[in-house]
N, C-alpha and C positions, 0 to 999 in steps of 0.2 A: 101385826101379829096373826092376822088371818092366814097369810101365806105360810107363816111358820107352822101354824097348826095343820094346814093341809099337807105340807111337806113332811111334817113329823109323822102324820098318820101313814103316808105313803112309805116313808123310810122304815117305820116299824113293821109295816105289812111285808115289805120286801125282806127285811132282816129276819122275820119269823118264818119265811117260806123255806121249806126243805130243799136241799140240792136236787135239781132235776124237776121240781114242781114249778111250772111257769104261770105267771099271772096273765089273764086275758089281755091281749093287746100290749104285751110287755115292751116291744121296741119303742113305741111312742111314749109309754110311761117312763121308760128309762131316761129319755131326754128331759122330761119335766122334772123328774127327781134330781137329775144331775144339775139342772139349772137352779132349782131351789136349794139344792145341797150347797152349791157354791155361794149363793146369797147368804145362807145361814152361816156357813163356815167363815165368811169374811166379817161377820158382825158380832161374833160371840166366841169366847175362848174358855168357857167353863169346862170343868171336868165332866159334867153331864153331856155337854155337846161333844166332847172328845169321844165319849163312849158311843154316842149316837152315830157319829161319822164312821167309827171303826166297825160298828154293826152293819152300816150300809155297805162299806167296802167288803166286809166278809160275805154279805149276802150276794153281792155282785159276783165275787170270785166263785162262790159255791154254785151259783146258778149256771155257770159255764162248765163246771166239772161233772165227771161221772165217777164218783168216788168208789163205786163198786168195781171199776176196772183196776187191775193190778198195776201200780205205778211202775214196777220193774218190768212189766210185760209190754206196755205201750203208754209211755208218759204223755203222748199227744192226746190220746183218747181220754186218759185220766184227767188232763187239764182242760180239754176243749170239747169233750164228747157231746155236751148239750148246746154248743154254739150254733149249729145249723138249725136247731129248733127255735132259738131266740132271734137269730139274725140270718134267716134263710136267703140264699141266692135265688134269683128268678130266671125265667127264660128270657125276659127282656132286660130290665134294669132293676136292681143291680145284678149283673151276671156273677159278681164275686162280692163277698162281704169279708171284711177283716177289721182289725183293731184300728188301723189308720183311718178307715172310713168313718168309724164312730167318732174318732178324734176330730176329723174334718167337719163332720156334720154338726157337732157341738160348737166347733169354732165358728162356723158360718152363722149359727144362731147368735153368737156373741157379736159378730160383726154387724148383723142386722139390728140388734138392739142398740148398738152405738150410732148407726146411721139414722135410726128412728128417734133418737133423743132430740127434743126441740132445739132449734138453733138459738144460741145465746151470744149476741155480739160482744158482750162484756167478758165472757169467760172462754169462748171458743177461739181457737187459733183461726187465722184467715183461711188456711187450707181446709180445715174441718168445716168451717162455714160454707165454703164453696161446695164441698161434697154433700152436705145436707141440703143446700139449696137445689143442687142438681137432682137429688133423690126426690125432693118434694115436687119439683116441676115434672118429673117423670110420672109420679103418682097422679097428678092432676091432668096430665095431657089427654087422658081418655075422654075428657069432656070436650075436646076440640072437635068441631064439625068435620065430617069426612072430606068434604070438598076442600076445606082449608088445609087439611093434612096432605092431600094429594098435590095441592099447589106448592106446598113447602118442598115436597119431593122433587117436583119439576124444577123448582128454583135451584136445587142442589145440582141437578143435571145441567142446567143452563150455565152454571159456573164454568163448565168445560166444553160445552157444545150442545149438540142435539142428539137425542136418542131416537133412532129410526122408528121404533115401535110406537113412539108417542107422537109421531107426525100426524097432523090432521088429514082427513080425507081430501084427496086431490092435491095435497101438499107434497112436493117432491123433496126427498132428503138429499142434501148436497154432498154426494159421495166424494167428489173431487176435492172438497174442502176439508175432508176428515184426515187428520194427522194423528194416527193412533199412538205413535211413539211420544209425541208431545203431550197428548191427552193423559196417558198413564203417568208421565213424568210430572205433569202439573197436579194430578190427583195425589201423587206421592208427596209432592212439596206441600200441598195444602193440608192433607188429612193423614198422611203417613201410611196409606194402604199400598201394598205391593200387588199390583195387578199385572199379570203376564211377565213382568220383570221385577227382580229384587234390587233394592238399593239399601245398603247398610254401611254406615260409616262409624268407625271407632278409632280414635287417635289418628294415626297416619294411614290407616287401612280403609280403602273404599272397595266394597264388594258389589258387583253388579252381575246379574244373571238369573238363574232359576229361583223363583219364589218358593214359598212353602209347598212341599210336595202335595199334589192332589192324587189321591188313590183312585184307580179305576173302579167302577161299581158294576156289579153284575146286572142289577135291575135298572137299566137306563130309563125305562118307561116311567118308573116310579119317580125318578129324579125330574124327568120332563114334566110330569103331572104336577109335582110340587112347585116347579118354577112357573108353570102356567097359572097355577092358583095364586101365586104371589103377584104376577103381572096383573091379573084381574082384580084381586082383593086390594092391593095397595095402590095400583096406578090406574085402575078402571079400564084396562085394555079389553077390547071385544074378545069374547071367549074363543072364537075360531082363530082370530089372529094370534091370541096369546098361546094357543096350542101349537101353532106353526112356529112361532118365534122360540118357544120353549124347547122344541125338538132341535132347532138349529143351535141354540145356546148349549144344550146338553151334549150334542154331537161334537161341537168345538171343544168343550171342556174335556171330553174323553180323549180327543186327539192331543190336547195339551198334556193330559195326564200320561199318555203313552210315551212321551219323549222325556219324561222326568225320571230322575234317579234319587235314591235315598241317600242324601249327603248332607251332613251338617255344614253350615257356612264356615268356610276356611279349610275344609278337608278337600284336598286335591284341586284347590283353586289355582288358576293360571295367573301368574304375576305379569302385568303389562304396564309399561310406562305410559303416562298420560299423553305424550306427544307421538306415541307409536301409531302407525297407520292402522285404522280400524279393520279388524278381521271380519266383522259381521256387518255387512251393509244391507240396510233395509231400503225400501223404495223411497222413504222420506227422511232417512237419517241413519245414524249409527250410534254406538254406545256412548261415544263422547258427547254427542248431541243430547242424549238422554240424561247423562250425569250432570251436564252443565245446566240443563233446564231444572233439574231437581235442586241443584245448589244455587241456582240463580246467579251464577258467575262463571267465568272461564276457569278451566283447570289450570293449575300452576304447573310450570315445567317439571318440577321435582315431585309432583304428586303421582302416586301409583294407584292403578286399578287392579283389582283381583277379579278375574272372570270366574264366577261361581258356576260350576258344571258347564264347561265349554261345549260339550256335546248337545246340551239343551239349547244353547244359543245358536249353534249351527243348524239344528233342526227347526228352530223357531223362524229362521230366515225363510225357509221353504214354506212353513206352515202359514205365515201371515201373507205370503205372496199368493198362495192358493185359496185363501179365504176371502169371500166377498166382503167389501168394506162394511156394508150394513150389518152383516152377521157379527163381525169383529166389534163393531160399535155397540150393538145390542149386548154382547157378552161383557164388554168392559163396563158399560153403565149399569148393567144388572149386578155385576160384582160390587160396584160402588154403592148402589142403593141397599144391598144386603145389610150394610152397617147402620142404616137409618130407618129401616122398617120398624114400625111400632104395632104390636098386636093389640087389637081392640077387644079381644076375648081372652078367656083364661085368667089366671091370677096376675093382676097388675103388680102386686107386691113382689111376686117371684121374678117377674120380668125386670122390674126396676132394681131390685137387689142385685140381680145378675149383671145389669149394666154398670152399676157402681163398682162391683168387684172387677169387672173388665177394665174400667177406666182408671181406678185408683187403687191398684193392688198393694203397692208399697205404703201408701198413706194409711190404708186400712190396717195393715200389719203394724204400723207405727202407733195407731190409735189403740189397738189391743195391747201392744207392748206397754204403753203408758198406763193402761188400765190395770194390768196384772203384773207388770215387771217391777214390783216394789222391792225395796232393799233386802227384806228378809228372804223373798223368793229367789232373787238373784244370788244371794249369799249361799242359800241351800244348794243351788245347782252348781255354783262354783266349788263348794266343798266336795261334792261328789266328783266333780271333774278333777280336782287336785288329788283325791284318793285314787282315781282311776289311772291318772298319769304316773303316780308314785308306784302303783302296783305293776303297771306295764314296765316301768323302769327296772323294778326288781326282777321281772321275767327275763329281761335282756341281760341282766347282770349275773344271773345264777348259772349253775354248771350246765343246765340243759341247753344253754345257748352257746356252748363251747365249740360247736361245729362251725360257728361263724368265725371268720378271720378277725383278728383284733381290730384291724382298720375298718372293716365293714361293720363290726359291732359298734364301734365308736361313731361311725357315720349314722347308724340307725338311732343311737341314743341322742345324737345331736338333732336329728329330725324330730324325734319324740319331744325333746325338751323345748324346741322352738315352735311346736304346733300349739296354736291358741284356740280357745273356745269363743265363738261369737254367736250370740242369740240374734237372729236376723231381724231386728226391729227397725232397721233403717234410721238409727239415731244420728247417723252422720249426714243426713240430708236436711237441708234447710227448706222445709215445705212452705213456710211463710214466704220466703223469697221466690219460690217456684210459682206460687199461685196468687200472689198479691196483685199481679197485673191482669188476672182473669176476671172478666165482667160477665155476669149471668143475669137473666131476666126471670122474674116470677112466672110460672105456668108455661113458659115458652121452651118446652123440652127440646125440640129440634134445633132451635137457635143455640141453646146451651150445649147440646151435644156437638154441634159444629164448632162452637167456640173452644170446647175442651180438646177435641181432636186436633184442631188447628194449633192450639197452644202446645200440644205434645208431639206434633207431626213427625219430626225427625229424631226424637229422643228414643233411646233403647227402652223397649217396654219391659217392665219388671214382671216377674211371675211369683205368685204366692208359693212359698216353700212349705211343704206339708210333712217332710220326713228329714231326718238328720242326714247330712252329707259331708263329704270331705272335699275341700278345695285345695288341690295340689299346688296351684300357682301361688295362692296367698298363704299356704301352710296353715289352714284353718279348718276346724270342725264347725260346721254351721248347724245350729239348732233352730228349728222353726219356731216362730212365736206361738204357734198352735200348742206346743208342748208346755207353754207357761200356764195353760189352763189348770187351775187347782183341781185336785181330787181325781186326776187321771193317773199319771205316772208318779205323782208325788203329792204329799199333803203334810202339813205339820202334825196332823193327827195320826198318820199311818206309821206303822213300823218301818224302820230303815230298810228292812229286808225287801219291802215292796219297791222302794226307791232304787236300791242297788240292782235288784233283779230285772228291773225294766229300764229306767233311765240310765243306770250304770252300764248295762250291756249295750245299749244304743250308742253311748259315747265310746265305749271300748271298741266296738265294731268299726267305727269310723277311724279311730286311732290305728287299728290294724290295717286299714286301707292305706294309711300314710306310709307303711313299711313295705308295701308289696311290689315296688318297682325294683325287682331283682336284677334288671339289666345293668344297673349301676354297681352291682356287687363284684367282688373279685371272683375269679374263675372257680376256685375251690368252694367258696360259699355258695355260689350259684349252682354248682353241681350237686351239693348236698341239699339245697332247697328243691331242686328238681326231683330228687329221690322222695322227699317228703310230700311233694305235690302229687307224685305218682301214686303214693299210698292212698291219699284222699280220692284220687280218680278211681282206683280199684274198689275202694270201700264203698263209695257212694254209688258205684255201678252195680253193687250187690244189694242195694236197698230196693224195696218194692212198695208200690202204692197201688191200691186196688188190684193187687195180683200181678201188676206189671213191673218189671225191673226198670230202673233208670238206665238210659243209655250212658255209656262212659263218655265223659266230656273233658276237654282240656280246660274248660272254664271253671276253675276251682277257687277263684279269689273270694267269692262270697262264702263258700263253705269253710275255707280256712279262716276268714274273718269271724264267722260265727263261732268256731271252735276256740279261737283266741279270746273272743269277747267274753264268753261265759266263764272261762278260767280267770281272766284278769278281774272281772267284776266280782267273782266269788272271793278271790284273794283280797280284794279291797274291802269287801264286806266283812270277811274274817278279821281283817286288821281293825275295822271299826268296832266289832264286838269285843276285841281285846282291850279297848279303851274304856268299856263300860264297867261301872260298878256292878257287881253281881246282883244287887237289889233292883237294878233297872232292866235286867234281862227279860222280865215278864212283859215289858212294853213291846218286845219284839215278837208279838203274836197277835192274832185277831180273834175276837170272841166267836164262839160256835164253829171255829175252824181249827180242828185238832191237829195242828201242825207245829213242829218246832221252828225256830227262826230260820235254820238253814233250808228246811223243806219249803217254808214259805217263800224264801228267796227263789228256789227253783220253780215253784208254781207261778210266781210273778213273771219270771222269764218265759215259762211255757205258754202263758196266756197272751203274750205278745204275738204268738204265731197262730192263734185261732183264726180259722177262716172257713168259708164255704163257697163253693163254685158250682154253677150248673154244668151238666155233663159236656155240652158243646164247648163251653169256655175252657173247661179243664183239658179236654182233648186237644184244643187248639194250642194251649200253652205247652202241653207236652210235646207237640210236634215242633214248636219253635225251639225248645230245649235251651232257653236263655238262662234259666236259673232253676235250682232245685225247688220242688214244691215245699210249702211251709212246713207241713207235717214232717217231712224227711229232713229238713234243715234242723228242726228241733231234735228229732231222734238221733240224727248223726252226731250233732254236737255233744249231747248228753251221754251217748254211748261211748264216746272217746274220753270222757272225763271221770276219772276214778272217784273223785269226791262225790259225785252224784250217787254212784252205786253204794258207796260207804254210808252216806247220809240216809238213804232209803233202805239200807240193809238188803240190797239185791244179791241173790245167790249167783254163783259163778256161771250157771247155765241159763240165767235169765236173758231175755231178748235185749234188755237195755245194757248189758255188759258184754260188748264185743270182745272176743279173745285178742284180736289185733287192734291196738290203739294207734291211731294216726294223729301225730302232733308235730307242730313246728317246735314248740318249746313245752316244757312241763312245769306247771306251777306247784310249788311245794305245798303239801297238805298239812304240814306241821307248823 
């Protein structure tokens, strides 16, 4: 009850604060309130609690707004004007703040709470037990004597040879015995690290070539100094020798970076049969030798290799020939040890939590899914999804889609109807089977880390998903587990206007991406689509941010998806309102927020786009021209939507009512 009282006081204080009046230290308070709010909301369902939660949501939304700004003049400032004061961007980190960051930050707190729960062999799954055991060993490892820690690191190196910089005084390093290709192959086989060369296998595809791109750095001395510090701090290398070796390692890394290209694995890879004569001959072997060492078997006659970035492989032949063996060896072993270094200062909790996230991303997502993915929650999300799909179907079937040829329209409807929603909680994975053979030791963090990495060595590493995405191969809209967190985009206590304006538009946007491959359309429909796309290109090129016009861009997919999403979600919400008994319409509002249900819908959508960025980051983003800035994505989508102007009573000359409306389709307002 003590936590309830504290949370209640904080929530009432926040709810009573006027729009634009910030609490001291509010960003940190927000997280504590949010955490307690969720604990409270899961344990009580009284009418009093419902009002309390709605007051909290109202206070949150009002805190971001600048209600004195005319909504029809600049809806972004109206919705998000106070965001930079509450969540400011910094010169260092974070360089940008946005809604997704808040979501991820809260999500990480939940992950941490789950891994900190005491292990229980009776109730915990085997996989969860292993995760908690590893986390506990990491927390306790700081008590390990420094000399023992260094011996453990040397043992890791000794698995694959000798590191020249660790040679004892007067001890000659055997350069003639060093086989760099075999060394990186054995490291890959044992621990899964791609050093100098990539190995990636999926189904019948084996890719070998350029590893993850290393970006050249301007301040090479700073990198060398950091490397020298690591050599001294973790391995006990003499300072003068560490500085010399660090410069050599950094110089080699920069040379490797200079021959790399920005390419996803599989893009422009060269197909080569396994029995073909090797194109790239190194002094001690070739690619076939590398692959067979990783696989620990001979390549089969019908197996195929894909050379990832052939130009990198070609340049690498010359680079390793020109590099002294001891420099190459120091570089390879330094890259290996980066994965095992343990910081003995700073926050041990932060370090260990980060390690667990890196090693068990899919398992952590699954743990959160099991915690929050109850039947009622999943049913609520599925209900919104069904309404969004139905609304989208109506858009494609109404007269505004008549410019599509019948065959193409039927093709798009089929695509829409067969697209499924998946909450990415990895429920299809048998984690018990995956981890039951993994044996860990109490307190022995480095042993446990080696065991886990070896256990996962050649498996494809999962990544935590933090935003909704469309998977064209599986015809799926993927919703991250982070969005299951209650009291962000949805809650059983909030009006449906909040749910449809936020979660509904996110789902509709991904559905819009499922329809954008116009290359498969008939010629007439494609030509009409090109005209509509050109309209968006002209229109967004006339939008200004900080006095600067956006450059015209052919990359309009996101802008078109934004426009479709708000219209589809609005139509779905209107349909929901039509099913309500008039006596329940009052539930579609929030206390102390004087907005109708439809205006609340638009505010929920608008606050998805709140962000702040420091000047350097903003300028860099504008130079890249990859996507429209958040503020203009919001303003562009709403300016094209007549329902917005109608619901806010915007005059014909207001800035939010553009005279030229760009639309793929038009949703009926009646």
